[in-house]
Each structure stands twice: as structure tokens, then as C-alpha cells.
N, C-alpha and C positions, 0 to 999 in steps of 0.2 A: 504493500499500499504506500501511496505517496504521503509525504509529510504535509501537514497543514501549513499554510502561510498565514499566520494570525494577522488580523487587520489592526490590532492595537499597535501603538507606537511606544516603544520603550526607550528610555534614555540610556546611553551607554554607561558602563561602570565608571566610577571615578578613578583617578590616577593611582589609587592605592593598589590596584590590580594591574600588573604589567600585561600589555597586549602586544602582539606581533602580527605582521601581515600574513594572512593565511595563505596567500599564493606563494610566499617565499620561505615560510617558516621551516618547512621540512628540509629543504636543500641548502638554504643560505644562512639562516639565522640560528639554527639549533647548534648546540655543541657537537663535537665529533662523536661523543659517546651516545648521544640521543639519535643521531643519524644512523650510527651503527646498530642501535637498538631496533630501528625500523628495518634495516637490512638483514638483521640476524635471522637465521632460519627458524628460531623459536617464535617468530612473529608471522602472522598471516595477513593476507590482503584484507580480510574481514576486520581484523583488529584495527588496521590503519583506517579503514572506512568508518568504523564506529567512532574512533577518536576524532576524525574530521567532522562527522555529523554532530557529535557532542561538543565540538569546539575546544577540545583539550589538547595541549601539547603532551607528547609522550615523555613522561618524566622518568620512568623505570625501564629496566630490561625485563622482559617477560620470561621469567625463569620457572614459573609453575606450570607443569604439564598436567595432563588429566589425572594421573595417579597421585601426584603431590597435592592437587586441588581436592581430590576425594579424601585424602588423608587429612588435609587441613580442616575440612568440615567435620569429618568423623571425630577428630581429636577435640575440636571445640565442643561438639555435642557430648561425647563420652557418656552416652545415655545409660549403659549398663552400670557404669561406675557411679554416676550421680543418683541413679535410682536407689542404690545401696545406702548412700549417705544423706539422702534428703527425703525419705519416705514418711517421716513421722506424722506430718499433717494429714496425709491420706489414711493413715492407720486410725487416727482419731475420728475423722469424718469419712467413715466407710467401713472400717475394719478390714479383715482379710477379703471377704466376699465383695464388699463395695469397692475396694482398691482395684480388684481385677476388672470390674466393669468400668470404673473411672478411667483406667489405662486404655482399654479398648476404644472407648468413646473418644478420648482425647487424642489418641494416636491418629485416628482417621479424620477427626474434625480439624485438628491442627494441620494435618496433611494438606488440606485445601488452602491454608495460608501459605504453606511452603510452595505449593504448585503455582499459586498466583504470583508469589515473589520471584519464582524461577522465570516465569514469562516476562515480568517487568525487567528482570536482569538481562534477558535476551534483547529487550527493546533498548535498554540503556545500560550497558555494562560499564559502570563507573564506580570509583571508590566511594562516592557520596552516598550511594544506596538510597535509602528511603527519602531523605530530605531532597535529593536530586529528583527522584520520581515525583514527589509532591510538587516541586517547582515546575516540572515539565508538564504534568498532567492536570494540575489544578486550574481553576478559572484564573485568567491573567490578573485580575484585580486583587486576588487574594494570595497569589503564589509567593510573593515576597515575605509576607507575614507568616503564613503557614509553614513555609520551608525553613524559615529562620527558627521558629519555635520547635519544629521537628528536628532540626540539626542540634539544638541544645538538648532536647529530650533523648535523641539517639545517643549523643555523647554521654549523657548521664547514665543511660542503660548499659552501655559498654564498659564505662569506667567502674560502675558499681559491680557489674558482673565480674570484671577483672579482679577487683578487690575480694569478692566473695570466694574466688578460687584459692587465694592465699589463706583465707580464714578456714576453709574446708581442709586444706592441706595441713594446717597447724593442728586441727582436731585429729587428723589421722596420725600425726607424730605423737600426740598425746595418747592415742589409743595404743600405739606400739609400746609406749612406756608402761601403760597400765596392764598389758599382758603379763609382765613380770612383777609389777608392783601395783596391785589394784587400788591401793589407798592413795596413790600419787595423783595429783591433778595440777595442771599449769595454773599459775597466777596470771592475771591479765597482762602484766608486763612481760612475762615469759612468753605467753602466746603471741604477743605483739612482736617480740624479737624474732621469733620463728617465722612469722609472716614476712617481716622485713628481709630476713635472710633469703627466703625464696623469691621475693620481689627482685632483689639484687641479681640473683641467678638468672631470672628471666630477662632482665635488662641486658645482660651479657649476650644471650643468644639472639636478642633482637637488635643488637648494635654491632659490636665487633665480630660476633659469630653469625651475623645475618645471612652471609652467603651460604651457610649450611642449612637454612630453613627448609628448602624443598626436600633435602635428604632427611632432615629430622622428621618431617611430616610423614614421609614414606616409611621410615623405620618405626616411628611411633604407631603408625597404622597396623603394621605387622604385629607389634606387641599388644596393641589394643585387641585384636582378634584372638591372638594366642592367649592373652591374659583372661579373656572370657572363658575359653575352654578350660584353662588351668584352674580357674576359680570354681566353676560349677561342678566339675568331676568330683573333687574331694567332698564337696557339700552333699551331693547325692549319695556318695559311697559311705561316708563316715558318720554324718549327723543323723540323729533320730528324726523321724518324719511326723508331721501333723497328718491327720486324715484328710481325705479329699473333701469331706463334708465341712471340716473346719476351714479349709482354704477357700472353697467355692460356695460356702453356705451363707450364713447370716450376714446381713448388711447392718452396720452399726452406725448410729447417730450419736457419737460421743462428744460432739461439740456443743450439745445443748440447744440446737436449733429447733425451731417449732415444726419443721417438716423435713422429710428425708430428701426432698429435691434440693433445698438450700444446702444441706449437708453434703450432698453429692457434688454440687458444683464448686463448693469451697474445697472439697478434697481433690478436684481435678487440677487445681492450681499447683499442687505438688508435682503432678505428672507433667504439666507444662514446663515447670522449671527444669525437669530432667531432659526435656526434648528441646529446650530453648537454644536458638542460635544457629539454625541451619543456613542462615544468610551470612555466616561469618566470611565466606569466601568472596561475597559481593564486594567487600571493602579492600580486597586485594585484586579486584577485577583488572586494574591496569598493570598487573604483574603476571597475569595468566594468559597463556597462548590460546588463541581462539576462544576468548572469554565468553562470547555471546552463546556458544553452544556448550562448552566444557562446564562452566559454572552451573547453568540450570540443570543439566543432567546430573552433575555431581551432587547438587543440593537434593534433588528428589530421591536418587538412589541411596545416597548416604543417610538421609533422614529415615526412610522406611526400613533400611537395613538396621540402623541403630535402634529404631523403635522396636523391631522384632527382637534384637538382642536384649534390649531393656526389658521386654515382656518376659522372656525366658528367665532372665536373672531375677526379676521380681517374683515370679512363681517359685523359683528355687529358694529364695529367701523366705517366702511365706510358709513353705513346707518345712523349713529347717530352723526358723527363728524361735520356736517355742510357743507359749501361749500368747494370745493377743495382749493380755495385761502386762506380761513381761516385756513384750515388744514396745508397748506405749511408754512404759516406765523406764526403759533403757535410754541412756544418753545417746547411744549409737546402736540402733536395732541390728545393724548388720553384724556388729561385734558378737551378738548373741549366737548368730548362725556360725560364725567362725569358731567361737568357743565350743559350740556343740559338736564340733568334729572330734573333740576329745584329745586333740594334739596341740600342744603349745607351739611346736614348730610349724604346723600347718597354719595356725592362727597368725603367727608372725609373718609367714611367707605371703599369705593372701592379703594381709593388711599392707605389707610393703609393696606388693604389686599394685594395689589400688592407689597407694600414695604416689608411686612413680608415674603411673598413667595420668593422674590428675595433675601432677607436676608438669608433665609434658603438655597437657591441655592448657596450663597457665602460659606456656611459651606461645602457643597459638593465640590465646586470648589477648595477650599484650600486642601481638602482631596485628590482629584485626582491629583492636581498639585504637591503636596509634594511627592506622590508616584512615579510620573514620574521622578522627580528630584532625589529621593532616588535610583531608579533603575539605572539611568545613573551614579550616583556616585558609586554604587556597581560595575559597569563595569569600573570604573576608568576614567570616561569621564569628571568629573568636578574638578576644583581646590578644595583642601581640601576634596577629596573623602572619605578618611578614617573616618573623623568626620561626614560628611553628611550622610554616609551609615549606621551609627549605628541605631539599633532598640531598643526602650524601650519595653522590653518584658512584663513588668508589665501592661503598658497601651496599649500594642499591637499597637504601633504607631511609625513611623520614626520621633521621636521628633526633632532631629537636622535638618532634611529635612524640617519639618514644619516651624521651625524658619528661615531657610535660605530662603525658598519660601516667607515667610511673610516679611522678610527684603527687598527682591527684590520688592515685591508689594508696600511696604512702600516708597521705592525710587521712584517708578512710581507715587504714590499718590502725592509726593512732587512737581512733575512737574506741578500739578494744581496751585501751588503758582505762577508760572511764566506765564503760558499761558494755557487757556482752549483748544485753538486750538491745541497746541503742544500735550496736553494730548490725545485729540481725534485722532490725527495722530498716536500716539504710540499704542493706543488700536486697531487701524485698522490692526496692525500687527497680531492680533489674527486670523483673517481670512486668511491672506497671509501665515502665518507660518503653520497653520493647513492644508491648501490645498496643500502646498508644500510637507509635509510629507505624506499626503494621496496619492498624485500622484506618488511619488517615490516608496513607499512601494507596491502600486498596480502594478506599472510598473515592479518591480522585480518579483512579483508573475506571472504576465502576461508573462514575458520572460521565466520563467520555463515552463509554459504551452505551449508556442510556441515551445520550444525545446523538449517537451515531457519528461522533467526530472521528476523524482519521487518527490512527495510532502509528507510531514508528513500526517498521517491519521487525518481526521477530522470528529468528530461526528455531526457536523453541516456542511454538504457538499452541494455545489451547483450542483455537478454531471456534466452532459453534458452541463448544462447552465453556468458553471463556466467561460468558455472562452469568450462567448459573453457579459456576464454581466461585467466581469473584463475589457474587452476592452472598453465598453461604459463608465464605471466608470473612467477609466484612461483618456479617451478623455475629458469627462466632467470636471474632476478635472483640467486638463490642461487649458481648455477654461475658467473656472471660475477663476483660478489663474491669467490669463492674465487680465481679466476684474476687478479683485479685486485691481489691480494696477492703475486703472483709477480714475480720480477725479469724483465727483458727477456731475459737470457741467463744461462747457467751455464758454468763454476763461479762461485759467488757469493763476492765478497769485500766489504769495507767500501765500496768505490767503487761497485759496481753493485747492492748489496742494496736491496731495496724496504723502506724503513723506515716506510712509510705505516701498516701495521697497528699497529706499536708506538706511533707517535705518536697514532693514533686511540685506542688504549687509554689513553694518557696524558691525552688530552682527556676521555675518559669518567671517568677517575679524578678530574680536576678537577671534572667535573660531579657526581660523587658527593660530593665535599667541599662543593660549593655546595648540594647537596640537603640535607645534614645541617645546614649553617649557616643556610640560609634557606628552601630549597625545600619541605621537609616542613611548614613552618609556613604558607607563603604559597601555594604552588602546589597546586591541587586538580585541575587538568586541565580543559580547555574543556568537556568533556561535562557538567559540573555545571550549565552554563547552558542546555543543550539542552532543548527542549520534550519533555516526557515523563520527563525526569530532573530538571529544575529544580524545586526545592521551591516550593510555593505561597507567593507573596509575595516570592520572591527577586528578581525583576526582571531587567532586561537589564544586560549587562556593559558598562562604559565605562571610559575611561582617566582 
């Protein structure tokens, strides 16, 4: 399909964003490294065409092939690993039987969101992801404000998700110690130091060791799949089993809700967290060869494969965890399953495998988070955007964006010093922020389909199924967003309240201040560079 030529007139971005002549930028004005990047066999003519249409200068060498991209998404998802460490909320709101049905429903319903984002990725394979899609697909009069808010919300989601990985890793280290010394527990400052140690480690692999990232993702993928087998076999062989009626039987409303439906949907939020982030590779789109095809297929296949692995692991844990009461009362329910093998060595080995894989996922998390922040800075959406948007061409990495993202994660890790509850509330923003950007971007796409407006061509297209799938994905995202704001149980007090929505509102208030101080002068929205909207002579966007 041809691109629409909007009738509206947009003013060009201000001088804060450097522009170059599009007709000469590839051959005459780019650095030797960038020209080589276009001519490198790891690039395709489709990548070059996509970058021209999007109005972006190629800043990176495209070093991620299909397998590395698949590994990148799979390692960010880490579904079977995260279902082990984050299942408590679903046990309270659903019990064993309810958790099974919550998982099945969520896996397929959230799959519609993944498929829709895969199609949008094929239309516009850019590191900006959701905020770019909102800018390009939303009504022109609203694109600047919606995309700016989405950029901040998306950054919030990725940064809090990145920090949550370090928190989970610190709890796994504590679990390893408790195997030999059950009376031991980390103080807040000790847990914070462990988090900071792992943060520093991931910084190394995303800066000086960044050239190894594609290899790391492939190797991590192998261990991700092998670790799944190594974990479930001893659990099924060694641990005593619950009966099938216990696992697939009674559905429990342990959260005190007035009806089972509310309890069910509150419980599904746990499952969403375990399957969150299939769009991780979207933010490295400008580093992936043939991104418009490779990323969408990697998203869909990786998501459903990991969802299947997560389901098998969850069933395994439910059969081996002991009674429901023991599982709910345990600080880490998975540790009950590991302990029930009757072998300290097996317990330690399985916990260590889990920790190593989530540690590898943290490397992936920092990589994708830094690219999202970098892309938003390239569009002038962040304070200090000129510095943050610089690319280290030797390492092929947005060095300053990595440091910025790491610093923000460091600040969130320090919250652990004051209150574990406060930290858990902050990381719940991961779900709220992601679902918010998913819903708005899908809504903008849906609006264009309702209006029969032309869309960019997509090599991964839903065809006639696009409208119903998009509509279901939009409604499901909205429903899940509402329930992600609920507490796990009632009655609500200061200790169990979900303060995530309030904090999200606070971040948006900061974004509003930033907009009036800087954004309204600098930020125009990435759509102003897109072919068909870009004014004649404007040129390609660069950092």
C-alpha cells in the first residue's frame, strides 16, 4: 500500500536536532563507518529502504541475525524462570486450579498484543517502538503530545523492569545462602549491595563487552532451553507429587474479593509479568539485519515458545510445591519445590541455574532499555538529549544511554535501603507502564483501520485478520491495565495498597514539566521525519 500524504503542515524540528540532506547523506555526509554499515553483507536493501522511509540515519552496524534476535527476546522474556520467582499473587487469587486457567487465558489473550506489535514493527522497524508508532499512526493534532507522554511512560516501564531484574537476582542469592543457613536473611543494605554488584556487571557487557552481545544472546538461549530440561527432570523424578485433583481442582479466592471474576483477573497480572517484554528486540531494530521480517517472526515464535515452556514449568511447580498454604506462606514458593527433591545439592544447583539465567536476562534488559532511552533522546524527548543520544561507533553501542539507564536503575536499587515494600511498588510500574503504551499504540493503529486510512507496507501482515485481532488486543490491554492497578488483596491499607498508578501519575507530571521547559521547543515527534510527512529538503535525522 502507498503511504498517505497528510494534508497538514508541520513545522520542521528546531536546530536542536541535526539534519542532513537526504539525497547526499548516504554517500557524502555519513562517516566511513556508517557507509560501510550500509554496504556490509549483514544489511539488506529492505533495511536501507525502511531507514529512508522513516527518515533515520543508520547509526549502528546491524550485527544481530535471526538466531541472536530470537535469543534476545527469549532471554528478556525468561518466562519459565520468572514464573518460578513471581507466582505468589496468582496463588492467592486463584490457587492451584485458578492459576492454571489464568495462565491459559493470559497466554492466548496477551498473544494478540504480541501479534499486533509484530505487525507494527514490520511497518516501522525503529528503536523508538511504541512512542514512534503512536507518533506515526495517531491523528496529527495529537501525535506530539501522545508520543511524548508514551516516550516517558515507555522509558519508565523499561527502567523499572530493568531494576526489578536486579532485585529478583538478589533474592535468588539470598535463597542460595538460606539453603545452608535457613536462619539467615539479607538486611536491606546487603541486598542493595548485591543489586549494585550485578548492575555493574551488566554495564560491562553493555559497554566495553558490547561486541559480544549477539554471541551472548545465542549462548544464553542454549542454556535457557537446556536449563528448562535440567530443572524439570529432577523435580518430576525426586519430589513428592500433589494429586491431579489438587492441581487442577478448586479455584481459590484468597484475596478477599467480592466475586471470583475480580480475583481471576487480579491473578492474571502475575502471568502477564512472567510473559512481559516480547517487544524487547523492537528497541534494537536498527541493529538487526532485515529487521522488518526477522523481529516480528522472532517476537511471535519466541513468545509462544516461552509461554509453552512457562506453562510446563508452572504445572511442574504446582505438582511439587507442597500444599497451597505452604506455597502461599513461603517467601519463595519455588524453593519449596527445590527443597522437596530431598537433595541439598540439587536445590543449590537448580537455584544457581535460575540465578545465572536471570543474570543473563539482566544483560539483555539493560541493552533494550538503553536503546529505548537513546531513541527517545534522539528525538529530543529527554533532558540532556544531545549527550544521551551519542553513539560509540567503535563499540557499536549508545554508551551514554547505557550509563544514563544504569544510573536510573541505581537510584531505584537504593530504594531497597528504605523499604522493600516501596521497592516492590515501584517495580509494579513495569506492568502498568508497558500496558499503557501497548494500549495507546494499538489504539492508534486501530483508529487508522477504522477510518480506512492507508498504513505503511508490512512484510509481516495480519491481512483481513488485522482489525479483529487489533480490536481484541486493544480491549484486553485496557482491561489488564485496569486490573494491574488493583492490590493483591482487600481490605486495603498502606502496607498492601498498589501505589503504582499514583507514582505513574507523578512521573507523567514530571514529564509535563519537562515538556513545558524543553519538550515543546525541541520535541516534534518522529513522524516529522517520515516519508510523506517530511518536508522537502528536511533530510534524515541523525544524532
